[in-house]
C-alpha positions as CSV (number, residue, x, y, z in Angstrom):
1,M,-2.9,-3.0,5.6
2,N,-2.2,-6.6,6.5
3,L,-4.1,-8.8,4.0
4,L,-4.3,-11.6,6.5
5,S,-6.3,-9.4,8.9
6,V,-9.1,-8.8,6.3
7,V,-9.1,-11.8,4.0
8,N,-12.3,-13.9,3.8
9,S,-12.3,-17.1,5.9
10,Q,-12.5,-19.2,2.7
11,F,-8.8,-18.3,2.1
12,V,-6.3,-20.3,4.1
13,N,-2.8,-18.8,4.5
14,L,-0.2,-21.4,3.3
15,Y,2.6,-20.0,5.3
16,N,3.1,-19.4,9.0
17,E,4.7,-16.1,10.1
18,S,8.3,-17.4,10.0
19,E,7.9,-18.8,6.5
20,M,6.4,-15.7,4.9
21,Q,8.9,-14.1,2.5
22,R,9.2,-10.3,2.7
23,I,10.9,-8.0,0.3
24,K,11.6,-4.3,0.5
25,V,9.3,-2.3,-1.7
26,T,10.0,1.3,-2.4
27,P,7.7,4.1,-3.6
28,G,9.7,3.9,-6.9
29,D,8.7,0.2,-7.2
30,I,5.1,1.1,-6.8
31,Q,5.4,3.9,-9.4
32,K,7.0,1.4,-11.9
33,V,4.1,-1.0,-11.3
34,A,1.6,1.8,-11.9
35,E,3.3,2.8,-15.1
36,L,3.4,-0.8,-16.3
37,A,-0.3,-1.3,-15.5
38,Q,-1.4,1.8,-17.5
39,I,-4.6,1.7,-15.5
40,P,-5.2,3.2,-12.1
41,L,-4.2,0.7,-9.4
42,P,-6.8,-0.1,-6.7
43,K,-5.9,1.0,-3.2
44,M,-6.1,-2.6,-1.9
45,L,-3.6,-3.8,-4.5
46,I,-1.2,-1.0,-3.7
47,D,-1.5,-1.8,0.0
48,I,-0.8,-5.5,-0.6
49,L,2.2,-4.7,-2.7
50,E,3.6,-2.2,-0.2
51,E,3.5,-4.9,2.5
52,G,6.2,-6.7,0.6
53,I,4.8,-10.1,1.7
54,I,4.4,-12.9,-0.7
55,Y,1.1,-14.4,0.1
56,G,0.0,-17.9,-0.7
57,F,-3.6,-19.0,-0.2
58,K,-5.5,-22.2,-0.6
59,I,-9.2,-21.7,-1.1
60,K,-11.2,-24.0,1.3
61,G,-13.1,-26.9,-0.4
62,T,-11.2,-26.5,-3.6
63,S,-7.8,-27.5,-5.1
64,I,-7.1,-23.9,-5.9
65,I,-3.8,-22.4,-4.5
66,I,-3.1,-18.7,-5.4
67,N,0.3,-17.2,-5.0
68,F,0.9,-13.5,-5.2
69,V,3.9,-12.4,-7.3
70,Y,6.7,-10.2,-6.1
71,V,6.7,-6.5,-7.2
72,A,9.9,-7.3,-9.1
73,D,8.1,-10.1,-11.0
74,I,5.3,-7.7,-11.9
75,I,7.9,-5.2,-13.2
76,D,9.6,-8.1,-15.2
77,V,6.4,-9.3,-16.7
78,D,7.9,-9.3,-20.1
79,D,10.5,-11.9,-19.0
80,N,7.9,-14.1,-17.3
81,Y,4.9,-13.7,-19.7
82,P,6.2,-12.0,-22.9
83,Y,2.9,-11.8,-24.7
84,F,0.8,-10.5,-21.8
85,K,1.3,-6.8,-22.6
86,E,0.7,-7.4,-26.3
87,D,-2.8,-8.6,-25.4
88,I,-3.6,-6.6,-22.2
89,K,-2.5,-3.0,-22.6
90,E,-4.2,-1.9,-19.4
91,G,-3.5,-4.4,-16.6
92,L,-1.0,-6.4,-14.6
93,I,-0.5,-9.9,-13.4
94,F,-0.7,-10.1,-9.6
95,A,-0.8,-13.8,-8.9
96,T,-0.5,-17.3,-10.3
97,D,-1.7,-20.7,-9.3
98,L,-0.5,-24.3,-9.5
99,G,-2.8,-25.0,-12.4
100,G,-0.8,-22.8,-14.8
101,N,-3.2,-19.9,-14.6
102,V,-2.4,-16.2,-14.2
103,Y,-4.5,-13.7,-12.3
104,Y,-4.6,-10.2,-13.6
105,Y,-6.2,-6.9,-12.8
106,G,-7.0,-4.9,-15.8
107,K,-9.4,-4.3,-18.7
108,G,-10.8,-7.4,-20.3
109,Q,-13.8,-8.2,-22.4
110,E,-16.1,-7.4,-19.5
111,G,-14.4,-4.2,-18.5
112,A,-12.1,-3.6,-15.6
113,G,-11.8,-6.2,-12.9
114,L,-10.0,-9.4,-11.8
115,Y,-9.4,-12.0,-14.5
116,I,-8.0,-15.6,-14.7
117,V,-6.5,-17.1,-17.8
118,G,-4.3,-20.0,-18.6
119,A,-0.7,-18.8,-19.1
120,G,-0.5,-20.9,-22.3
121,D,-4.1,-20.5,-23.6
122,G,-3.2,-18.2,-26.4
123,N,-4.6,-14.6,-26.2
124,F,-4.7,-13.2,-22.7
125,F,-7.6,-10.9,-23.6
126,E,-9.8,-13.3,-25.5
127,E,-9.4,-16.3,-23.3
128,A,-9.7,-14.6,-19.9
129,T,-12.6,-15.1,-17.5
130,K,-13.6,-12.2,-15.2
131,F,-14.1,-13.6,-11.7
132,A,-14.5,-10.4,-9.6
133,E,-15.1,-6.7,-10.0
134,T,-12.6,-5.6,-7.2
135,F,-10.0,-7.0,-4.9
136,E,-12.3,-6.3,-2.0
137,D,-15.1,-8.4,-3.7
138,F,-12.8,-11.3,-4.1
139,F,-10.5,-11.3,-1.0
140,I,-12.9,-9.9,1.6
141,E,-16.3,-10.9,0.3
142,G,-15.3,-14.2,-1.3
143,K,-17.1,-13.3,-4.6
144,G,-15.8,-15.1,-7.6
145,I,-14.6,-18.2,-6.0
146,D,-17.4,-20.2,-7.6
147,I,-16.2,-18.9,-11.0
148,L,-12.6,-20.1,-10.3
149,E,-13.9,-23.5,-9.3
150,M,-15.5,-23.9,-12.8
151,R,-12.2,-23.3,-14.7
């Protein structure tokens, strides 16, 4: 899958083809991510991670810029966000933004889904806001953008 070929028109790619960073992702890397998540990974997330492309999107009409994280950064979550796994047992951070927020897929107060929380807000579980049920809802249908705008 190429995320750019399916993403909603509200998402503007920040990088042209020559600027897009690519990393090699092995099946072992995906397995490590799955083990870290402790929750079944959605197919769309696996497909995005397997691409090895670091996507950056601006959401039209907002100041929101979302940057996907490298597979290596997901694996090293303890180094980047040491308290995340203490608060979120089943989940993983998949993106950040310029406002100091992290985006994670996992189980939160409203069940499994996509959440946003300030990296320094305290408890990742208690302070998180669910903005979409699935990656498809958010990136293809554009659902949840309104929730992000209110944060």
